[in-house]
C-alpha positions in Angstrom: 60.0 85.1 42.0 61.7 86.4 44.3 65.5 87.2 43.2 68.8 87.0 44.7 70.7 89.5 44.9 74.3 89.5 44.0 77.0 90.2 47.1 79.6 92.5 46.2 83.1 92.0 47.4 84.5 94.5 49.7 87.1 97.0 47.4 90.2 99.2 48.3 87.9 101.7 46.8 84.8 101.8 49.6 87.0 100.9 52.3 88.6 104.4 51.2 85.3 105.3 50.6 83.8 104.5 53.6 86.4 106.8 55.5 85.1 109.2 53.2 81.9 108.8 54.2 82.5 109.2 58.2 81.4 104.7 58.0 84.2 103.0 60.9 85.8 99.6 59.1 85.4 96.5 60.7 88.1 94.0 60.5 89.2 91.3 62.4 91.6 88.2 61.4 90.9 84.8 60.1 92.4 81.9 59.2 90.2 78.8 57.7 87.2 78.8 55.8 84.6 77.6 58.2 85.6 81.1 60.4 85.6 82.9 57.2 82.3 82.1 56.5 80.8 82.6 59.4 83.1 86.7 59.3 81.9 87.2 56.1 78.1 86.2 57.4 78.3 88.3 59.8 79.1 91.3 57.5 82.8 91.6 58.8 84.3 95.0 55.9 87.9 92.7 56.2 89.3 89.5 56.8 93.4 89.7 57.9 94.7 86.3 56.7 97.3 87.4 59.9 100.5 86.1 60.6 99.2 85.9 64.3 98.4 82.3 63.1 101.8 80.9 63.9 100.8 82.1 67.3 97.0 81.0 68.1 97.0 78.0 65.6 100.4 77.0 66.0 101.2 78.4 69.2 104.7 79.5 68.8 105.3 83.1 71.4 105.7 85.0 68.1 104.7 85.8 64.7 108.6 84.9 63.0 108.5 81.6 62.5 105.1 81.4 59.8 106.3 81.2 56.3 105.5 82.2 52.9 103.9 79.0 52.2 101.9 78.6 55.1 100.7 82.2 54.7 99.7 80.9 51.5 97.7 77.6 52.9 95.5 79.9 55.3 94.8 82.3 52.9 93.5 80.7 50.5 91.1 78.8 52.6 90.0 82.3 53.7 89.6 82.9 50.0 87.2 80.1 49.4 85.5 80.9 52.3 84.0 84.5 51.2 82.2 86.1 49.2 81.9 90.1 50.3 85.1 90.6 53.0 88.0 91.6 51.1 90.9 89.6 52.2 93.9 91.1 53.6 97.0 88.7 53.7 100.2 89.2 56.1 103.7 89.0 53.8 105.8 86.6 56.4 108.4 87.9 58.3 111.9 87.4 56.1 109.6 87.1 52.7 109.9 91.2 51.9 112.5 92.9 54.1 115.4 92.0 51.8 115.3 93.2 48.1 112.6 95.1 46.5 112.5 91.7 44.4 112.6 89.1 46.8 108.9 91.7 48.1 107.5 91.6 45.3 108.2 87.6 44.2 106.8 86.9 47.4 103.9 89.3 47.1 102.8 88.1 43.2 103.2 84.8 45.1 100.4 85.0 48.0 98.2 87.3 45.2 98.7 84.5 42.4 98.4 81.2 45.2 95.7 82.4 47.8 93.5 84.7 45.4 93.2 87.6 47.7 92.7 90.7 47.3 95.3 93.1 49.0 98.5 92.6 51.4 99.8 94.2 54.8 103.9 95.0 55.4 105.3 95.9 58.5 107.4 99.1 58.6 107.8 102.6 57.0 110.8 104.3 55.3 113.2 101.1 55.7 110.7 99.2 53.1 109.0 102.4 51.2 111.1 100.8 47.5 110.0 97.3 48.6 106.1 98.6 48.8 106.5 101.1 45.9 107.8 97.9 43.9 104.4 96.0 45.3 101.8 98.8 44.9 103.8 99.6 41.1 102.6 95.9 40.5 99.1 96.6 40.8 99.0 94.8 44.2 96.7 96.8 46.7 99.0 97.6 50.1 97.7 98.3 53.9 101.0 99.4 55.9 101.1 98.9 59.8 103.1 100.9 62.4 103.5 101.1 66.3 104.0 98.2 67.7 105.0 95.7 65.0 105.0 91.9 66.2 107.5 91.1 63.5 110.2 93.4 65.0 109.2 91.8 68.9 113.3 91.3 69.3 114.0 94.4 68.6 111.1 96.2 70.7 112.0 93.1 73.3 108.3 94.0 74.5 105.3 94.2 73.5 103.8 97.4 75.3 102.5 100.7 73.9 104.8 102.5 71.0 105.1 105.9 70.5 105.2 107.7 73.8 108.4 109.1 73.0 108.3 112.3 70.9 111.2 110.8 68.6 109.7 107.5 67.8 106.1 109.1 67.7 107.5 112.2 65.1 109.3 109.0 63.1 105.9 107.0 63.5 104.1 110.3 61.6 106.7 110.3 59.1 106.2 107.5 58.6 102.4 107.2 57.8 103.0 110.4 55.0 105.6 108.1 53.3 103.4 105.4 53.2 100.4 107.0 52.2 102.8 108.6 49.0 104.1 105.6 48.4 100.8 104.2 47.7 99.1 102.2 50.4 95.4 102.5 50.1 95.2 101.7 54.1 97.5 102.0 57.2 97.1 99.6 60.8 98.4 101.2 64.1 98.9 99.2 67.0 99.5 99.1 70.4 100.1 103.4 70.2 98.3 106.6 72.8 94.9 107.1 71.7 95.5 110.7 70.8 98.7 110.3 68.5 96.7 107.7 66.8 94.1 110.8 66.7 96.3 113.0 64.9 97.6 110.7 62.1 93.7 109.4 61.2 93.3 113.6 61.0 95.8 113.7 58.8 95.6 111.0 56.5 93.1 110.9 53.4 93.7 107.2 53.3 91.8 104.8 55.9 93.2 104.2 59.9 92.2 101.2 61.5 93.6 100.6 65.4 94.3 97.7 67.7 94.7 99.3 71.0 95.0 102.6 69.3 91.8 104.2 70.5 88.1 105.1 69.3 89.2 108.3 66.6 90.9 105.5 64.1 88.8 105.4 61.4 88.0 101.3 62.0 89.2 98.3 64.4 90.7 95.4 64.0 90.9 92.6 66.8 92.3 88.9 66.8 89.4 86.8 66.0 90.8 83.8 68.8 90.7 87.1 71.2 87.5 88.2 70.8 85.6 85.4 70.6 86.8 83.9 73.8 89.3 81.0 72.3 92.6 82.6 73.7 92.2 81.6 77.8 94.1 84.0 79.5 94.9 86.1 77.3 93.3 89.6 78.1 94.8 93.1 77.2 93.2 96.3 78.0 91.8 97.1 74.1 90.9 93.1 73.8 87.1 93.1 74.1 85.9 90.2 74.8 82.8 89.0 73.1 82.0 84.9 73.9 84.0 82.8 76.0 84.3 79.9 73.8 86.9 78.1 75.9 84.7 77.7 78.2 81.8 76.3 76.1 84.1 74.6 73.9 85.9 72.5 77.8 82.5 71.7 78.6 80.9 70.1 75.8 83.9 68.4 75.3 83.4 67.2 78.9 79.7 66.5 78.5 80.8 64.5 74.8 82.5 62.5 76.9 80.8 61.6 80.1 78.0 60.4 77.4 80.3 58.0 75.4 81.5 56.8 78.7 78.2 55.8 80.0 77.0 55.2 76.6 73.8 57.3 76.4 75.9 58.6 72.7 75.0 57.1 70.4 71.4 56.8 70.9 68.9 54.7 68.5 68.1 58.1 66.8 71.7 58.1 66.5 72.3 55.1 64.5 71.4 53.3 61.2 
């Protein structure tokens, strides 16, 4: 009689062990139950419930409008669809940049109401006290430096960050501060590959890149972009593995045709 092998959940400890062993970490975003199940079945290590849901799900130009309640809704749906992947959730803009206590309360809400395993916060030294409070409460935190989309109005562009020496030095100082504050991992977005390689080498915690080169300990992409569901968005760092937009529109067109010419449903598709 066969015995079902127990599926073990990826943890922050196993993610750090992957860096130590030289095993690359695979992360994709996910926002709903159906996609979460597919990502989990595909063996993804981490599902990031990103505030990019504001862009790909709600159609906003930036990540700023999404609320804490909406992030909890998406995160809970993803958690219910997973057995293997570590579920990492973005704290949305405005929920953690203020007082230490406000950041702590937002973090606790997400963990209690979604069932996720960890949180991601954008920023460095400016929010170190807030991160320490969350980590001290027993909540794992992943940092995020480089292009931080919640600060898009400050940057004014989605271009590559830390190309100049001063910003690169600040990023390195921020990365060390985040590690010392207890972050279990760090996301680096859209920075020079050489800088990402340097940061990855001097940090003990895993570094996961998006548009940050191949030397990072892992990679993350927005799942809608990777699957070709986001029409017309093809930045240099994106590898598109499918073209779902075209496949879906073709399928819908065929369905419309079949309904209008009365070939659907046929005799085998009715009671």
